[in-house]
N, C-alpha and C positions, 0 to 999 in steps of 0.2 A: 263382564260389564253389565249384562242384563240382570244377573243376580244382584249386583251392587245397587242397580237402579230400583229393583224390587224392594230391597231392604230399606232404601231411602224413602220410598213411598209408604212403607209400613210404619215408619217412624217419622212423625211430623217435624221434630226438631232437626233430624238429619236432613230431611228434604229441604227445610228452610235454609240450613247451613250450605247446602249445595247449590240450590237454584236461586236464592235471593241475590248473591253477588252477581250471577249471570244476568238476572233481570235488571239490577241496578246499572250494570255495565251497558246494557242495551239502552236504558233510559238516558244515561249520560251521553252515550254516543249519538243518540237521536237529538238530544238537546244541542250538542256541539254542531251537528249537521245543520240544524235549523239556525243556529247562531251565525254560522259562516255564510249560509245562504242569505240570511238577513243582512249581513255586512255587505255582500255583493249588491243586493237590491238597494240598500241604503246608499252605497257609493254611486251606483248608476242613477238613482233617483236624484241625489244632490247635483250630479253632473248634468242631468236633464234640466233641472230648474235653472241652473246658471249657464246652460248651453245657448247657442246662437240660433236665431230663426232666419238669419240673413243668408241669401243664396247669392254667391258671387264666384268669379273665376271659372274654373273648370266645371263647377257645379251648375253653371248656367246651361251648359250643353246637356247635362243629365236631366235637368229640370225641363228643358224644351222637349226632350223625348218623352218624359213622364207625362207632360200635358197632352202630347199627341196621342199617347196610348189611352189616357182617360177620355179624350174626345173621339176615340175610335177613328183617328186619321191614320190609316195603316200605310199611307205613303211616307209618313214621318217627315213630310216636307210641307212648306207653305209657299205662296206665290211671291211674297216680298220678304226681304231680309228683316229679321226681328230686331231692329235697332233700338227698340224700347227696353229690351231685356239687358241685364248686366252680362258682360262677357260676350258682346255681339261679335267680337273678332273671331270667335271659333266657328262661325257659321259660313258655309261655302255653298256655291251653286252646284246642285246635283241634277240628275236626269229628270227628276220629278219636281224640282223647284229648289228652294233654299232649305238646307238641313244642316245637321252637325255631324262631324265624323266621330263623335263620342260613342261608346259602346252601349248596347241595348240592355245588358244584364241588370245593372243597378236600377234604371227607371222601371223595368219590368217587375222587379221585386217590390219596389215602392208601390206600384199600381196594384199588385196582388195583395199587399198588406194594408192598403189604404182603408178598406172596410173595418179593420180592427180599431182604427182611430176615430170611430164615429162619435165618441163622447167628447172630443176636444171642442172647446168653445171657439167661436169666431173672434178674430182680432178686432177690438174696438177701433172705430175710425180715428179717434184722438190718438190712439197708440201708434197707428200707421203714420198719421200726419206728423207726430213728434219726430219720427226717424226719417221722414220724407220718402217712404216706400209705399208701393201700392198695397191695398188690403189683400188682394188675392195672392201676392208673392209671400207675405208673412203668414197667411193661412196655410199655404202649402209648405212653407218652411217649418211651421209648427208640426205638421204631419210627418215630414221627413225626419225631424229631430226625434220625435217619439219612436218612429220605426228604427232609427239608428240606435236608440237607447235599448229597445227590446232585443235587437241583434247583439248588442254589447253584453247583455245579461247571458244570452246563449253562448257567446264566445267564452266568457269567463267560466261558466259552469262546465262547458265541454272540456276546456283545458284542465280545470281542477279535477274533473272526474277521470280523465285519462291519466293524469299524474298519480292519482290515488289508486286506481284499479289496475292499471297496466304496469306502472313502474314502482308501485307499492311505497310511495312516499306517504307520510302521515297526512291526515286531512288538513291540519293547520298549515303545514308547509305547502301543500298542493295549492290551496286557495291563496295564501300569502304570495307564493311565487307567481300565480296567475295574475293577481292584482298588480304586483310589482312590474311584471313584463308589460302589461297593458298600459299602465300609467307611466312607466319609465320610458317606453318607446313613443313614437308619434301616433300610436293607435288611439289613445284617448283624445288627442287633439282633433283628429279627423272623424271621430265619432260624435263629438259634442260641440267643438268650436267651428268645424267645417263639415257638418254632416252631409252636405249635398255632394261631396266628392264620392268616389267609388270605393274607397279603401275598406270601409266597414263591411259592406256587402261582400266584397271579395274575401276579406278575412274570415267572415262567418262561415262561408262554404269551404274555405281551405282548412279552417279549424275542424269542421265536421269531417273533412277528408282525412286529416291528421288523426282524429280519434277513431274513425272507422278502420283506417289502415293498420294501426297498431293492435286494434281488437282482432282484425283478421290475421295478423301475424301470430297472435297467440293461439287462436282457434280458426284455422283456415276455412273459409266458406266462399263458394263461388259467387253467391249473390252479394256478399259484402264487398268483394273486390269490384263487382259491377257498380255498386253504390259509390265506392271510392272514386271510380272513373267519372261517374255522373257529377259528383260534388266538384271535382277539379274542372270538369267541363263547364258547369254553371258558373264557377268562379272566373273561368276564362271569358265568359260572356260579359262579365263586369270589368275585368282587367286581363288582357291576353297574356300578360307575364305569369299568370297562374299556371300556365302549362309547364313552367319550370319545376313545379312540384311533381309533375308526372315523371320528369327526368330523375329526380331524387328517389321517388318511389320505385321506379324501374330498377335502379341500382340496388336498392334494398331487397327487392324480390330476387334478383339474380344472385345475391350473396346468400340469402336465407334458403332458397329452394333449389339453387344450382340448376341442374339439368331439367328439373320439373318446373322451372320458373316461367316457361313459355305459356302455360295455361292461365295462371292468374294475371300474367302480363297482358295477354290478349283480352281477357275479361275486363281489365281496367282500362286499357288503351282505346279500344273501339268506342265505347260510349263517351269517353273523354273527347276524342277527336271529332266524333259525329256532332256532339253538342257544341263544341267550340267552332266547328265549321259553319254553324248557322250565322255567326257574326260576319264572317267573310262573305257569305251568300247575301246577307242583308246589305252590306256595303256595295256589293256588286249590283244589287237591285236599285239602291238609292242613288249611287254615284257612278255606276257603270265601271267600277274597278275594285280590285281587292284591297288597295291601299289608297283611301280617299285623301289623305293628307301627305304632303311632301315630307313632313317632319317624321313620319313613321315608316318611310320606305326603307328596305334593307340596306340601300347604299348610304344611309345616314349613320351607319354603325361602323366603328373602326376598333379592332381588337386591342385591348389593354390600354386604351387611350386615357381613361380617367378612373381606373380602379382605385388608386391610392386616394384620389379626391373623394370618391364615394364613401370610403371608410374613415378618412382622417382629415378631410378638409375642414377649415375653421368655419366656413359659411354653411356647409351642409354635410359634414362628416358624420357618419353613423355613430362612431364611438364618442365623439366630442359632444354631440347633442343628446345622446342616449347612453351614458356610461353604464347603465344596467346591462347593456349588451356585453360589456367587458366581464361583468360578474357571471353572465350566462356562459361566456367562453371558458372561464375558469371552471365552472361546473361541468362543461362538456369534457374538458381535459380530465377531470376527476372520473367521469363516467367511462372514459376510454380505458381506464385501469380495471373496470368492472368485468369480471369473468362471465357474467350472465350474457348469453348470446343476444337476446333482444335489446338489452341495455347498451351493449357495445355497438350494435347496428344503429340504434337511435343516435348515439354519439357521433358516429361517422356520418349519418344522414344530416345531422345538424351542421357539421363542418362543411359537408358538400353543399347544403342549401345556401350557406353564407357565401361560399366561393362562386356558386352558379349565379346568384343574384348580383353579387359584386361585379363579376365578369360581364354579365349581360348589360347592366346599366352603366358600368364603367366604359363600355364600348359605344355608348350613345352620346351624341353631342349635347343633349339637353339633360345630362346626368343629374343636375341639381334640382330638377323638377319645377323650374320657374319660381314664381312668387309663392314659396311654400315653407312650411315649418319643418325644420330638421331634415332628415333623410327619409322622406315618405315612401320611397320606392322599396325600402326594406321592411315595411310593416308586415308583409307575409311571414317574416321570421319570428313573429311574436310567440307562437307555440314552442318553437325550439329554444328561444331565450328563456321562456318559463321553465322548460325542462332543466336547463342549466342552473337557473336560480334555485330550483327545488333541490338539485344535487348539492349546491353549496350549503344551503340551510341544513340539509341532512348530515353533511360532513361536520358542520359546527356542533351537532349534537354530541359528538365524541369528545369535545373540548370541555373546559371548565365552564362553570356558570357565568363567570365574568366575561370570558372570551365569547360565549354564545351571545350575551347581551351586547358586547361590542360589535360583533359581526352583524347582528340584526339592526343595530343602530346605524352602522355604515351603509347597509343596504337601504334602509329607510331614508337616510340623508341623500343618497344618490337618486332615489325615486323622487324625493321632494325637490331636488335641484331641477330635474327635467320637468316636473310638474309645474314648478314656478315659471320656467321658461315658456311652457305652453300657455299659461294663464296670461302672462304679461306681453308675450310676443305680438298679439294683434294690436296692442295700443302703442307700440313703438313708433309707428308711422306718424302719429299725431304729435310726436315730439320733434318733428323736423328732421328725421334721419334721412339722408339722401341715398343711402346704400341699403334700402330696405330689403331688396331681393337677395343681397349677399351679406346680410348682417350676421355677426358672430354671437355666440352665447354671451361672451364678455360684454359686448355692446348692449345686448338686451338687459343684462343685469345692471350695467352701469346706468342706462337710461332709467331703469326702474328705481334705482337708488336716488337718482337726482330728482325724480318726480315725487317719490314717497318718503324721502328722508325726513327724519323727525325735526320739524321746526315748530313743534307744538301740536296740539290735538286738531286744530283747524286745518293744518296742512294735510294731515292724514285723512281727515274727512273729505277734503277736496280730491285727494288722490283716489280714494275709494269710490267716490261718486263719478269721477272721470272714467274709471274702469267699468263701473256698474252700468253707466249709460252709453258705453262705447258701441253697443250693439243691442238689438231687441232680444230679450230673454223671457222665458216662461215665468220666471220669478217676478217679473214686472206685473203680471196679472194678479199675483198675490198681494203685492204692495199697493196695487190700485192704480187706475188710470183716470185722470180728470181732463178737463178741457185744455189744460196747459201741458198735457203729456203725462209724464210719470210723477 
């Protein structure tokens, strides 16, 4: 080989013939990489522009803790109940005053990343007055939306990188599958329409744990397993159900390393539990008990009570609102036939993750998640769904060109269906729907059709403006704000 290389270097034509294709391949690969990264950033950028600055529902509890951290009020409590804030029903009397039983992880991440958002402009008074909301609430909502957008870029890039480097899917399939899973599940909705919820922060750290775990399964490293435990622990500070990931990871370690599994298991478990325990200690400090709300006590769970509802219910069923999950399940079945050890383990982990989350939330009396879009409790399954979608896309590669196009079109249509539900769901309430909390996808689409059906160009314009002005958005700054509002 060395002699051949020497001959190539002696003869310029031969050298050009050998190295030029390699150089061009590298350039094309680099351009493809930049193109797909640009697509992710463009997707998130557009979502940010049309995202919502409004803080409501469960987000009010997270926002309250965020403000206490910024104000250096380490008791996380105030003397009087904050009745002026939205979602005041989630505040309870604690040992230090009035506080909220929501977790500290998400507000803490917001507070740490707030300096990154220094360049954001203040909300104009006319803008706030138009929506009837306080200036400070929209300013902080602007910050939270930007942080959620940055975390979303990280989630998509980590998923795509893992699918590409660990499971060896093509770059195009890896990024397309990541986008499809993120937009097809409720992940996009809670990143941009309801960014004040905890799901995006938890998903970011769980995706990091997912990427680090499979990297460590390829090339075992004691410190990587420690990092995996830390990521799951931090995610548990945002949503305690993130500890279910530790269960799935523990099973995979037992299968992969067998008798030697106890070492990586301890390295992963100890930092995970230590960090997660901080939340319970904080609750003990603020409320004097490990379970500050009656809704979250262990006796509120009953085994197998609503598992079928979590997966198939018309109002909040995982597969009905997010059929891309069905595509992911098909891909996982395909991966189960793969003889490669790590791929087979990943397929079993995906199945186990779905069962664990469905059993956990199926046992809870509030399995539907309150006034929420889709089945938000299964958002942590996003990386596993992306893995299954990538497997389906890869299997389509062996079919004819027509079948590949049909398969890609079907997946795109499925994602578009869920994406349309996410866009129009928030505006359904203003159409007089009395069952908003238990509304079905069919009712969302039916209401959308009635509102936007073609009665001429004027009707479409009214429909667009109704949706556009339904909530404060960053794009309103671009379009301009005057004394009359937008």
